[in-house]
C-alpha positions in Angstrom: 0.2 0.3 0.3 3.0 2.3 0.9 4.2 2.0 -2.8 0.9 2.4 -4.2 0.5 5.5 -2.5 4.4 6.7 -3.1 3.3 6.7 -6.7 0.0 8.8 -6.7 0.8 12.1 -8.6 0.5 14.8 -5.7 0.2 17.9 -8.0 -2.4 16.4 -8.9 -3.7 15.3 -6.3 -3.3 18.7 -4.4 -4.8 21.1 -6.8 -8.2 18.5 -6.9 -8.3 18.8 -3.2 -8.4 22.6 -3.6 -10.7 22.7 -6.1 -13.4 20.5 -4.2 -12.5 22.4 -0.9 -13.2 25.5 -3.0 -16.3 24.4 -4.6 -17.9 23.3 -1.3 -17.5 26.5 0.2 -19.4 27.9 -2.8 -21.8 25.0 -2.9 -22.8 26.5 0.5 -22.7 30.3 -0.2 -24.9 29.7 -3.2 -27.4 27.4 -2.3 -28.4 28.7 1.4 -31.4 31.1 -0.3 -32.7 28.5 -2.0 -32.6 26.2 0.1 -34.6 28.3 2.8 -36.1 30.8 0.3 -37.6 28.2 -2.1 -37.4 24.4 -1.0 -38.0 25.4 2.6 -35.1 23.1 4.2 -32.2 24.1 6.3 -29.5 26.5 4.5 -27.1 24.0 5.7 -28.9 21.5 3.2 -26.9 21.1 0.0 -24.1 21.4 1.7 -24.6 18.8 4.0 -25.4 16.5 1.0 -22.2 17.3 -0.7 -19.9 16.8 2.2 -21.6 13.3 1.8 -21.9 12.9 -1.6 -17.8 13.6 -1.4 -17.3 11.1 1.2 -18.6 8.4 -0.4 -16.8 9.2 -3.7 -13.6 8.9 -1.3 -14.7 5.3 0.0 -15.6 4.6 -3.4 -12.4 6.2 -5.2 -10.1 3.9 -2.0 -11.6 0.6 -3.5 -11.4 1.6 -7.2 -7.4 2.4 -6.2 -6.5 -1.1 -5.4 -8.0 -2.5 -8.8 -5.3 -3.2 -11.3 -5.7 -1.8 -15.2 -5.8 -5.3 -16.5 -9.1 -6.3 -14.5 -10.6 -3.3 -15.8 -12.0 -4.6 -19.4 -14.3 -7.5 -18.0 -15.4 -5.3 -15.3 -15.6 -1.8 -17.5 -17.4 -4.8 -19.7 -20.3 -5.2 -17.3 -20.9 -1.8 -16.9 -21.6 -1.1 -20.4 -24.0 -3.5 -20.3 -26.0 -2.3 -17.0 -25.7 1.3 -18.5 -27.5 0.0 -21.5 -30.4 -1.6 -19.3 -30.2 1.2 -17.3 -31.1 3.9 -20.2 -33.2 1.7 -21.5 -35.0 1.0 -18.0 -35.4 5.0 -17.9 -37.5 5.0 -21.1 -39.4 2.4 -20.2 -40.5 3.0 -16.3 -39.0 6.8 -15.5 -40.8 9.4 -14.3 -40.0 12.9 -15.6 -38.4 15.9 -14.2 -37.5 18.9 -16.1 -38.9 17.7 -19.0 -36.8 14.7 -19.6 -36.2 11.0 -17.7 -32.5 11.5 -16.7 -32.9 10.2 -13.4 -33.7 7.1 -11.0 -34.9 9.1 -8.1 -34.2 6.9 -4.8 -35.9 9.5 -2.5 -32.2 10.2 -1.0 -30.0 10.3 -3.5 -31.0 10.8 -7.8 -29.1 8.2 -10.4 -28.1 10.0 -13.7 -27.1 6.4 -15.8 -26.0 8.8 -18.8 -23.8 10.1 -16.4 -21.4 6.8 -15.5 -21.9 6.3 -19.3 -19.1 8.6 -19.9 -16.8 7.3 -17.4 -17.7 3.9 -18.1 -16.8 4.1 -21.7 -13.5 6.1 -21.1 -12.6 3.1 -19.5 -13.9 0.7 -21.4 -13.0 2.2 -25.3 -9.3 2.3 -23.5 -9.3 -1.1 -22.5 -11.2 -2.3 -25.3 -8.5 -1.0 -27.8 -5.1 -1.7 -25.6 -6.8 -5.5 -25.7 -7.1 -6.0 -29.3 -4.4 -3.3 -30.6 -3.2 -6.0 -32.5 -6.4 -7.0 -34.2 -7.6 -4.0 -35.0 -7.1 -4.0 -38.5 -10.4 -4.8 -39.9 -13.7 -2.8 -39.4 -15.4 -5.4 -37.5 -12.9 -5.1 -34.4 -12.4 -0.8 -35.1 -16.7 -0.2 -35.9 -17.9 -2.4 -32.4 -17.3 0.0 -29.7 -17.9 3.0 -32.2 -21.6 1.2 -33.1 -21.7 0.5 -29.1 -21.5 4.2 -28.1 -23.9 5.0 -31.0 -26.3 3.0 -29.1 -25.6 4.4 -25.9 -25.9 8.0 -27.5 -29.5 7.1 -29.1 -31.1 6.3 -26.2 -29.4 9.5 -24.2 -30.8 11.4 -27.0 -34.9 9.9 -26.4 -34.4 11.1 -22.7 -34.2 13.6 -24.5 -31.2 15.0 -23.0 -29.3 16.8 -26.4 -26.2 18.2 -24.4 -25.3 15.2 -22.3 -25.7 12.9 -26.2 -23.4 15.8 -27.8 -20.3 15.4 -24.6 -20.7 12.0 -24.8 -20.2 11.8 -28.8 -17.1 14.4 -28.5 -15.7 12.3 -26.3 -15.8 9.0 -27.9 -14.9 10.8 -30.9 -11.8 12.0 -29.6 -11.0 8.9 -28.1 -11.1 7.1 -31.4 -8.8 10.3 -32.7 -6.1 8.8 -29.6 -6.7 5.1 -30.7 -3.9 2.6 -31.9 -6.2 2.0 -35.6 -4.4 1.8 -38.4 -4.1 5.5 -40.4 -6.0 4.3 -43.2 -8.3 2.7 -41.9 -9.1 5.5 -39.4 -9.7 8.2 -42.1 -12.0 6.0 -43.9 -14.0 5.7 -40.7 -14.1 9.3 -40.0 -14.9 9.9 -43.3 -17.9 7.9 -43.2 -19.2 9.1 -39.9 -18.8 12.6 -40.7 -20.1 12.0 -43.5 -22.9 10.7 -41.2 -23.0 13.7 -39.2 -23.5 16.3 -41.8 -26.7 14.2 -43.2 -27.9 14.1 -39.6 -27.2 17.7 -39.0 -29.3 18.3 -42.7 -31.8 16.2 -41.3 -32.8 18.0 -38.4 -32.5 21.3 -39.9 -34.8 20.4 -42.2 -37.2 18.3 -39.8 -36.0 19.8 -36.5 -39.5 21.0 -35.0 -40.3 17.1 -35.1 -37.3 15.8 -33.7 -36.5 18.5 -31.1 -38.6 19.2 -28.3 -39.5 23.6 -28.4 -37.3 24.0 -25.1 -33.9 22.3 -27.3 -34.7 24.5 -30.2 -35.2 27.8 -27.8 -31.5 27.0 -26.6 -30.1 27.4 -30.1 -31.2 30.8 -29.6 -28.5 32.5 -27.6 -27.1 35.7 -28.8 -28.0 38.9 -27.1 -29.6 37.1 -24.0 -30.8 40.6 -22.1 -32.8 41.5 -24.9 -34.8 38.6 -24.2 -34.6 38.8 -20.1 -38.4 38.8 -19.8 -38.3 35.3 -22.0 -35.9 32.5 -22.4 -32.5 35.2 -21.9 -33.1 35.9 -18.3 -30.7 32.9 -16.6 -27.7 34.2 -18.6 -28.4 37.8 -18.5 -28.5 37.4 -14.9 -25.4 35.7 -15.1 -23.8 38.8 -16.6 -25.5 40.9 -13.8 -23.7 38.6 -11.3 -20.1 39.0 -13.2 -20.6 42.8 -13.5 -21.2 42.9 -10.0 -18.5 41.0 -8.8 -15.7 43.1 -10.6 -12.2 42.4 -9.8 -12.5 41.7 -6.1 -15.9 40.6 -5.8 -19.2 41.9 -3.7 -18.0 39.5 -0.9 -18.4 36.0 0.4 -21.9 35.2 0.4 -23.2 38.6 -0.7 -24.6 37.7 -4.0 -27.7 39.4 -5.1 -28.0 36.9 -8.5 -28.7 34.0 -6.0 -31.8 35.4 -4.5 -33.8 33.6 -6.6 -32.9 35.7 -9.7 -30.7 32.4 -11.2 -32.2 28.9 -11.4 -30.7 26.5 -8.5 -27.4 28.8 -8.4 -25.4 25.9 -7.3 -25.1 23.7 -10.0 -25.1 25.3 -13.6 -24.7 29.0 -13.0 -22.1 28.8 -9.9 -19.2 30.5 -11.6 -21.2 33.5 -12.2 -22.0 33.1 -8.7 -18.1 32.8 -7.5 -17.6 35.5 -9.9 -20.3 37.7 -8.4 -18.4 37.2 -4.6 -15.0 36.5 -5.0 -14.2 38.3 -8.3 -12.6 37.7 -11.7 -9.3 37.5 -10.5 -10.6 34.2 -8.3 -12.4 33.3 -11.8 -9.5 33.8 -13.4 -7.4 31.6 -11.1 -9.9 28.8 -11.5 -9.2 28.3 -15.0 -5.5 28.6 -14.3 -5.9 25.6 -11.8 -8.1 23.7 -14.5 -5.5 24.0 -16.9 -3.1 23.1 -14.5 -5.3 19.7 -13.6 -5.2 19.0 -17.7 -1.8 19.4 -17.8 -1.2 17.2 -15.0 -3.4 14.3 -17.1 -2.0 15.0 -20.3 1.4 14.7 -18.7 0.7 11.2 -16.8 -1.3 10.0 -19.9 2.6 10.6 -22.5 4.2 9.1 -20.0 1.9 5.7 -20.1 1.2 2.4 -22.1 -1.8 2.2 -24.4 -4.3 1.7 -22.1 -3.4 4.3 -19.3 -2.8 6.7 -21.9 -6.2 6.9 -23.5 -8.0 7.0 -20.1 -5.9 9.7 -19.4 -7.1 11.4 -22.6 -10.4 10.0 -22.1 -10.6 12.1 -19.0 -8.7 15.2 -19.9 -11.5 15.4 -22.4 -14.4 14.9 -20.1 -13.1 17.5 -18.2 -12.4 20.2 -20.4 -15.8 19.3 -22.4 -17.6 19.8 -19.2 -15.7 23.2 -18.2 -16.1 24.2 -21.9 -19.9 24.0 -22.4 -20.3 25.4 -18.7 -18.2 28.7 -18.8 -19.4 29.5 -22.7 -23.1 28.7 -21.9 -22.5 31.3 -19.2 -20.8 34.1 -21.1 -23.3 33.1 -24.2 -21.0 32.0 -26.3 -22.9 29.0 -27.1 -26.5 27.4 -26.2 -27.1 26.8 -22.2 -27.3 23.0 -22.0 -27.5 22.2 -17.9 -24.2 21.1 -17.9 -22.1 21.2 -14.2 -19.0 22.9 -13.9 -16.4 20.0 -12.6 -15.0 20.5 -8.8 -18.0 23.5 -8.0 -21.3 22.4 -8.9 -23.6 20.3 -6.6 -24.4 16.5 -7.8 -24.1 13.5 -6.8 -23.6 11.7 -10.0 -21.0 13.9 -11.6 -19.3 14.3 -8.3 -18.8 10.5 -8.0 -17.9 9.9 -11.8 -15.8 12.8 -11.9 -13.8 11.6 -8.9 -14.1 8.2 -9.9 -12.0 9.7 -13.2 -9.7 11.0 -11.6 -8.8 8.1 -9.5 -8.1 5.9 -13.0 -5.7 9.0 -14.0 -4.1 8.1 -10.4 -4.0 4.7 -11.2 -2.4 5.0 -13.9 -0.2 7.1 -12.5 0.7 4.6 -10.0 1.4 2.0 -12.5 3.9 4.3 -14.2 5.7 4.5 -11.0 5.9 0.6 -10.1 7.4 -0.1 -13.6 9.9 2.5 -13.6 10.7 1.1 -10.1 11.2 -2.6 -11.5 13.0 -1.2 -13.8 15.7 0.6 -11.6 15.8 -3.2 -9.9 
């Protein structure tokens, strides 16, 4: 166990602990008004729940850290089967929440299978391409994982959850680009996929009103939100107001005005706007720099790893980066809001567990690198 802990990437661990601690503070600050005034519960309600989620995630990650990468493929394969069954079950038996059937309500906790699908798919794809790295010369072996991922993406789209579908597809696509597939075969497959995507975009543009719901179509009208403040632009416009209120140094921790029911659930998708309002643009920039450092450490571990470890690291880096980019670009009005949580900062059970699991897989890759280096020295 000491050898395992010695090989953990300390800079990555410390930086993620700092981000989670700041996120915990901001979840309390951003949620206390909504918890008391809107939901009629204790001001500590979401803070306590997030602490419990973090503790459960840490216990789970400690167990996960002991699993050797050679066991990932059978475990992840089982996980893929469970994900597909769960997504089908949701469509049949799920109860709509916020106009979609994306969660299993367990009373004390909501589980979102589509969120778990992302990290399970990352590990499964990395393990698959490593297991069959010497047999990736046929379309069957190369396309099988893509087809399976398309099935999952289609099930998520039917919930309907367009944002998660796009993010999931982007992660799968980027991992395929990094996979050890023969160059000419990869080029042909990419051409086929791009052709299908172009056809899909044309189809949606032609028949979009019958495929997408009105609430999904309205998200594509994201420019000049303050001109639509009484309609669908109020959320992003209130983000602008929060950021403007904060200035360089902020109005002080706990002193946000936009969390007073101006922003819906300010402790989830819109938490960055509250952070900037209370702690200022300087703190916001500092968080973004911390994100860059975390991504740098993950990619650095990936570059030192074998095929499986590298793909896991690249997949996790894509997973974190896409969530950060989509959340922040949505807040700044540069793309539609898709309800994507901000890593380390946003309140959420399934996402927090999956994020910590993803970081644990990266740390396990770092441990494998360290143990291999120690063996080489002997």
